[in-house]
C-alpha positions as CSV (number, residue, x, y, z in Angstrom):
1,X,-9.9,105.1,6.3
2,X,-12.0,104.2,3.5
3,X,-10.3,102.8,0.3
4,X,-6.8,102.2,2.5
5,X,-5.7,98.3,3.3
6,X,-4.6,97.5,6.5
7,X,-1.2,95.5,6.9
8,X,-3.7,92.2,8.3
9,X,-5.7,92.6,5.1
10,X,-2.8,92.8,2.9
11,X,-1.9,89.8,4.3
12,X,-4.5,87.9,4.2
13,X,-5.0,89.0,0.6
14,X,-1.3,87.6,-0.4
15,X,-2.3,84.2,1.4
16,X,-5.4,84.1,-0.6
17,X,-4.0,84.8,-4.0
18,X,-1.2,82.2,-2.9
19,X,-3.6,79.8,-2.6
20,X,-6.0,80.4,-5.3
21,X,-2.4,79.7,-7.6
22,X,-1.9,76.7,-6.1
23,X,-5.3,75.7,-6.4
24,X,-5.1,76.5,-9.8
25,X,-2.1,74.5,-10.6
26,X,-2.6,71.5,-8.9
27,X,-4.9,70.0,-11.6
28,X,-2.6,70.6,-14.0
29,X,0.1,68.8,-11.8
30,X,-2.2,65.8,-11.0
31,X,-2.7,65.5,-14.2
32,X,0.7,64.9,-15.3
33,X,1.4,62.8,-12.5
34,X,-1.6,60.4,-13.7
35,X,-0.9,60.8,-17.4
36,X,0.9,57.4,-17.5
37,X,-2.5,55.6,-16.5
38,X,-4.0,56.7,-20.1
39,X,-1.0,56.0,-22.5
40,X,-1.2,52.7,-24.4
41,X,1.3,50.1,-22.6
42,X,3.5,48.1,-25.0
43,X,3.8,44.3,-24.3
44,X,6.8,42.9,-26.4
45,X,6.1,39.2,-27.2
46,X,9.8,37.4,-27.9
47,X,7.6,34.8,-30.3
48,X,5.8,35.5,-33.3
49,X,2.3,35.9,-33.9
50,X,-0.2,32.6,-33.6
51,X,1.7,30.9,-31.1
52,X,0.7,29.7,-27.6
53,X,2.7,32.7,-26.3
54,X,1.2,35.2,-28.4
55,X,-2.1,34.0,-27.8
56,X,-1.8,34.1,-24.0
57,X,-0.2,37.3,-24.6
58,X,-3.4,39.0,-26.5
59,X,-5.9,37.2,-24.0
60,X,-4.5,38.7,-20.8
61,X,-3.5,42.1,-22.8
62,X,-6.9,42.7,-23.4
63,X,-8.2,41.8,-20.0
64,X,-5.6,44.1,-18.2
65,X,-6.7,47.1,-20.3
66,X,-10.0,46.7,-19.5
67,X,-9.0,46.4,-15.7
68,X,-6.5,49.8,-16.1
69,X,-8.6,51.7,-18.7
70,X,-5.8,51.9,-21.0
71,X,-4.9,49.9,-24.2
72,X,-2.2,47.1,-23.9
73,X,-0.7,46.7,-27.4
74,X,1.3,43.6,-28.5
75,X,4.0,44.2,-30.1
76,X,5.9,40.6,-31.6
77,X,9.7,40.7,-31.4
78,X,10.6,37.4,-32.2
79,X,14.4,36.6,-33.0
80,X,17.7,35.8,-31.3
81,X,16.3,33.1,-28.3
82,X,14.5,36.6,-26.7
83,X,17.3,38.7,-26.9
84,X,15.7,40.9,-29.0
85,X,12.5,41.7,-26.9
86,X,14.9,41.4,-23.4
87,X,16.9,44.1,-24.9
88,X,14.1,46.7,-26.1
89,X,12.4,46.3,-22.7
90,X,15.8,46.3,-20.6
91,X,16.5,49.8,-22.0
92,X,13.0,51.2,-22.3
93,X,12.1,54.0,-20.0
94,X,10.9,52.4,-16.3
95,X,7.6,53.8,-16.4
96,X,5.2,51.2,-16.5
97,X,4.4,51.6,-20.2
98,X,6.8,48.4,-21.4
99,X,6.4,44.9,-20.4
100,X,7.9,42.0,-21.6
101,X,6.0,38.7,-21.8
102,X,9.0,36.4,-19.9
103,X,9.2,32.8,-20.1
104,X,11.1,29.9,-19.2
105,X,13.0,30.9,-22.6
106,X,14.0,34.2,-21.0
107,X,15.8,31.6,-18.3
108,X,17.5,29.4,-20.7
109,X,19.1,32.3,-22.9
110,X,21.0,33.0,-19.9
111,X,23.1,29.9,-19.7
112,X,22.8,29.5,-24.0
113,X,24.5,32.2,-24.7
114,X,28.2,33.4,-23.8
115,X,27.1,37.0,-23.3
116,X,23.4,39.0,-23.7
117,X,23.0,42.9,-23.3
118,X,21.3,42.7,-20.5
119,X,21.4,41.1,-17.0
120,X,18.1,38.6,-17.0
121,X,18.3,39.0,-12.9
122,X,18.9,42.5,-12.8
123,X,17.6,44.6,-15.7
124,X,14.2,43.6,-15.6
125,X,11.5,44.0,-12.6
126,X,9.1,41.1,-12.2
127,X,5.6,41.8,-12.0
128,X,3.9,38.1,-12.0
129,X,3.8,34.6,-13.6
130,X,0.7,34.7,-15.6
131,X,0.3,30.9,-15.9
132,X,1.9,27.3,-16.8
133,X,1.6,25.3,-19.8
134,X,2.4,21.9,-20.4
135,X,4.8,19.4,-22.1
136,X,4.3,16.2,-23.4
137,X,6.2,13.1,-24.5
138,X,4.0,11.7,-27.8
139,X,4.8,8.8,-29.6
140,X,2.5,7.7,-33.4
141,X,-0.8,6.3,-32.5
142,X,0.5,2.9,-34.0
143,X,4.0,2.8,-32.1
144,X,4.7,-0.8,-30.0
145,X,5.4,2.0,-26.8
146,X,2.3,2.1,-24.9
147,X,3.6,3.3,-22.3
148,X,6.7,5.4,-20.5
149,X,8.4,2.0,-19.0
150,X,8.1,1.1,-22.2
151,X,9.8,4.0,-24.0
152,X,12.5,3.7,-21.0
153,X,13.0,-0.3,-21.4
154,X,13.2,0.3,-25.1
155,X,16.1,2.4,-24.9
156,X,18.1,0.5,-22.7
157,X,17.4,-2.9,-24.6
158,X,19.1,-1.2,-27.6
159,X,21.3,1.7,-26.0
160,X,21.4,4.8,-28.8
161,X,19.0,3.6,-31.2
162,X,16.0,5.3,-30.1
163,X,15.6,8.7,-31.0
164,X,13.5,11.5,-29.7
165,X,12.3,14.7,-31.6
166,X,11.9,17.9,-30.3
167,X,12.1,21.9,-32.0
168,X,15.1,23.2,-32.2
169,X,18.4,23.0,-29.7
170,X,17.9,25.1,-26.5
171,X,14.1,25.3,-27.0
172,X,12.4,24.3,-24.2
173,X,11.0,20.9,-25.6
174,X,14.9,20.6,-26.3
175,X,15.8,21.1,-23.1
176,X,13.2,18.7,-21.3
177,X,13.9,16.2,-23.4
178,X,17.6,16.2,-22.6
179,X,16.8,16.5,-19.0
180,X,14.1,13.5,-19.3
181,X,17.1,11.4,-20.6
182,X,19.9,12.4,-17.9
183,X,17.2,11.6,-15.3
184,X,15.5,8.4,-17.1
185,X,19.2,7.7,-17.4
186,X,18.7,6.2,-20.9
187,X,21.0,6.6,-24.1
188,X,19.0,7.9,-26.9
189,X,19.3,10.9,-29.7
190,X,17.5,14.0,-29.1
191,X,17.1,15.0,-32.4
192,X,16.1,18.9,-33.2
193,X,13.7,20.1,-36.1
194,X,12.9,23.6,-37.3
195,X,9.5,23.8,-35.8
196,X,6.4,21.4,-34.5
197,X,5.1,20.6,-38.0
198,X,8.2,18.6,-38.6
199,X,8.1,17.3,-35.3
200,X,4.9,15.8,-36.5
201,X,5.9,15.2,-40.0
202,X,8.6,13.0,-38.7
203,X,6.8,10.9,-36.1
204,X,4.0,10.1,-38.2
205,X,6.4,9.0,-40.7
206,X,8.3,7.1,-38.4
207,X,11.6,8.8,-38.6
208,X,11.6,9.3,-35.1
209,X,10.2,7.6,-32.4
210,X,9.0,9.5,-29.9
211,X,8.9,13.5,-29.0
212,X,8.7,16.1,-26.7
213,X,6.8,18.8,-27.4
214,X,4.1,21.7,-25.8
215,X,0.7,20.2,-25.4
216,X,-1.5,22.8,-27.0
217,X,0.1,22.5,-30.6
218,X,-0.1,18.7,-30.8
219,X,-3.7,18.4,-29.1
220,X,-5.5,18.0,-32.9
221,X,-3.0,15.4,-33.3
222,X,-3.9,13.4,-30.5
223,X,-7.6,14.4,-31.0
224,X,-7.1,12.8,-34.3
225,X,-5.6,10.1,-32.8
226,X,-2.7,10.3,-34.9
227,X,-0.4,10.6,-32.0
228,X,-0.5,9.1,-28.5
229,X,0.7,10.9,-25.2
230,X,2.4,8.8,-23.1
231,X,2.9,11.3,-20.2
232,X,2.9,14.9,-19.3
233,X,5.7,16.7,-17.8
234,X,4.3,18.9,-15.4
235,X,3.8,18.1,-11.7
236,X,0.0,17.3,-12.2
237,X,-2.2,15.6,-15.2
238,X,-3.5,17.7,-17.5
239,X,-7.2,18.7,-17.3
240,X,-7.6,18.1,-21.1
241,X,-5.9,14.9,-20.6
242,X,-6.7,13.3,-17.2
243,X,-6.3,9.6,-18.2
244,X,-2.4,10.3,-19.4
245,X,-0.2,10.1,-16.2
246,X,2.5,12.5,-15.2
247,X,6.5,11.3,-16.1
248,X,6.8,10.9,-12.5
249,X,3.7,8.7,-11.9
250,X,4.6,6.9,-15.1
251,X,8.4,6.3,-14.1
252,X,8.7,6.2,-10.2
253,X,12.5,6.9,-10.2
254,X,11.8,10.0,-11.8
255,X,9.2,10.9,-8.8
256,X,10.2,14.6,-8.5
257,X,10.3,14.8,-12.1
258,X,8.7,18.4,-12.9
259,X,9.2,20.6,-16.4
260,X,6.6,23.1,-17.6
261,X,6.9,26.1,-19.7
262,X,5.3,29.4,-18.5
263,X,4.6,32.9,-19.2
264,X,5.0,35.8,-17.2
265,X,5.5,39.9,-16.9
266,X,8.5,41.7,-16.5
267,X,8.9,45.7,-16.7
268,X,12.2,47.4,-17.0
269,X,14.2,47.3,-13.9
270,X,13.7,50.6,-11.6
271,X,10.6,50.9,-12.7
272,X,8.9,52.2,-9.3
273,X,6.9,49.3,-7.1
274,X,3.7,51.6,-7.1
275,X,3.5,51.4,-10.9
276,X,4.4,47.1,-10.6
277,X,1.8,46.9,-7.7
278,X,-0.8,48.4,-10.0
279,X,0.2,45.8,-13.3
280,X,0.3,42.9,-10.7
281,X,-3.3,43.7,-9.4
282,X,-4.5,44.4,-13.2
283,X,-3.2,40.8,-14.0
284,X,-4.4,39.2,-10.8
285,X,-7.6,40.4,-11.6
286,X,-7.6,39.6,-15.2
287,X,-7.1,36.1,-14.4
288,X,-9.5,35.7,-12.0
289,X,-11.8,36.4,-14.5
290,X,-14.1,32.7,-15.9
291,X,-14.1,34.4,-19.3
292,X,-10.2,34.9,-19.6
293,X,-9.5,31.2,-17.5
294,X,-11.7,29.9,-20.1
295,X,-9.4,31.5,-22.7
296,X,-6.3,30.5,-21.7
297,X,-8.0,26.7,-21.0
298,X,-8.6,26.5,-24.7
299,X,-4.7,27.0,-25.2
300,X,-4.0,24.5,-22.4
301,X,-2.3,27.0,-20.2
302,X,-3.4,26.8,-16.2
303,X,-3.3,30.4,-15.2
304,X,-1.5,31.3,-11.8
305,X,-0.6,34.8,-10.7
306,X,1.8,35.8,-8.0
307,X,3.7,38.3,-6.4
308,X,7.1,39.7,-8.1
309,X,9.1,38.3,-5.4
310,X,7.8,34.6,-6.4
311,X,8.3,35.7,-10.0
312,X,12.3,36.4,-9.2
313,X,12.7,33.3,-7.3
314,X,11.1,31.4,-10.0
315,X,13.2,32.8,-12.6
316,X,16.5,32.8,-10.9
317,X,15.8,29.0,-10.3
318,X,15.3,28.1,-13.6
319,X,18.6,29.8,-14.7
320,X,20.0,27.5,-12.5
321,X,18.5,24.1,-13.8
322,X,18.8,25.0,-17.8
323,X,22.3,26.5,-17.0
324,X,22.9,22.9,-15.7
325,X,21.0,21.1,-18.4
326,X,22.3,22.9,-21.2
327,X,26.2,22.1,-19.6
328,X,25.7,18.6,-19.1
329,X,24.0,18.2,-22.9
330,X,27.4,20.0,-24.2
331,X,25.3,22.3,-26.0
332,X,27.7,24.6,-27.2
333,X,27.4,28.5,-25.9
334,X,26.1,30.6,-29.1
């Protein structure tokens, strides 16, 4: 009869209505699921503004923002050997919107502190290595020590008389100096200062004989012929100083010596793997950019992306190594 809906028609209308409701709801659900892809990402840096790590974070963050289509904001949180920054990230929501600029300092803290408010190996989800930057052994330009062999010979000729400067106790530079001293079999004093400017002043005034420092901040002094590098501590010669040998080249007894600083990205533990992979891919694309590589080269940073698993392995090995150096140097835990 006209106007009467059959049972089959009624069933069809119910199904169509349900489908329409689902279709109407789908864009809202999809929008909610993708909201993380438009919100700002906070990149927490455990160092003050202006240093190599901070400038690296800003270069990489800007490039990643272009890849991801969302802002990346650098948040400098120096203090307590990176503990402040690490605590912030380890307790943040695992949504891929908070990242930590990790470094070998993160690994050092594991052996330097009696207790940390987080577990370095369990409370972070590694994303990728960003790159390495070299340390160098430098002397004043007028120093009679013309090579690393000269430095080792001078130290052995007068045990305890040679002074090697570095920044603060427990820093990468300080521990690298301690490791070099141990591996070279020399009795020398490692003298800590409160910053690179103080180390440079002590070198130029003759208060110390040599120093171990990150290469980038002393490059102006090297370029001005105020300081002279004897060796870089990494496994390869630095592109900016191709004539300067590595420690392994300059001292055959240290053929496997390899100490470099590094930076990496990590998220809070339990961040979903798809979010980690998205960040990893954005970083890889950023580091593949010729413009980014050139900017990092001016900071003496050698870009090298990797997998989350490779970063986890690097972190674990660095914790073991620096914990051993700290113990051997007799540095008391804080």
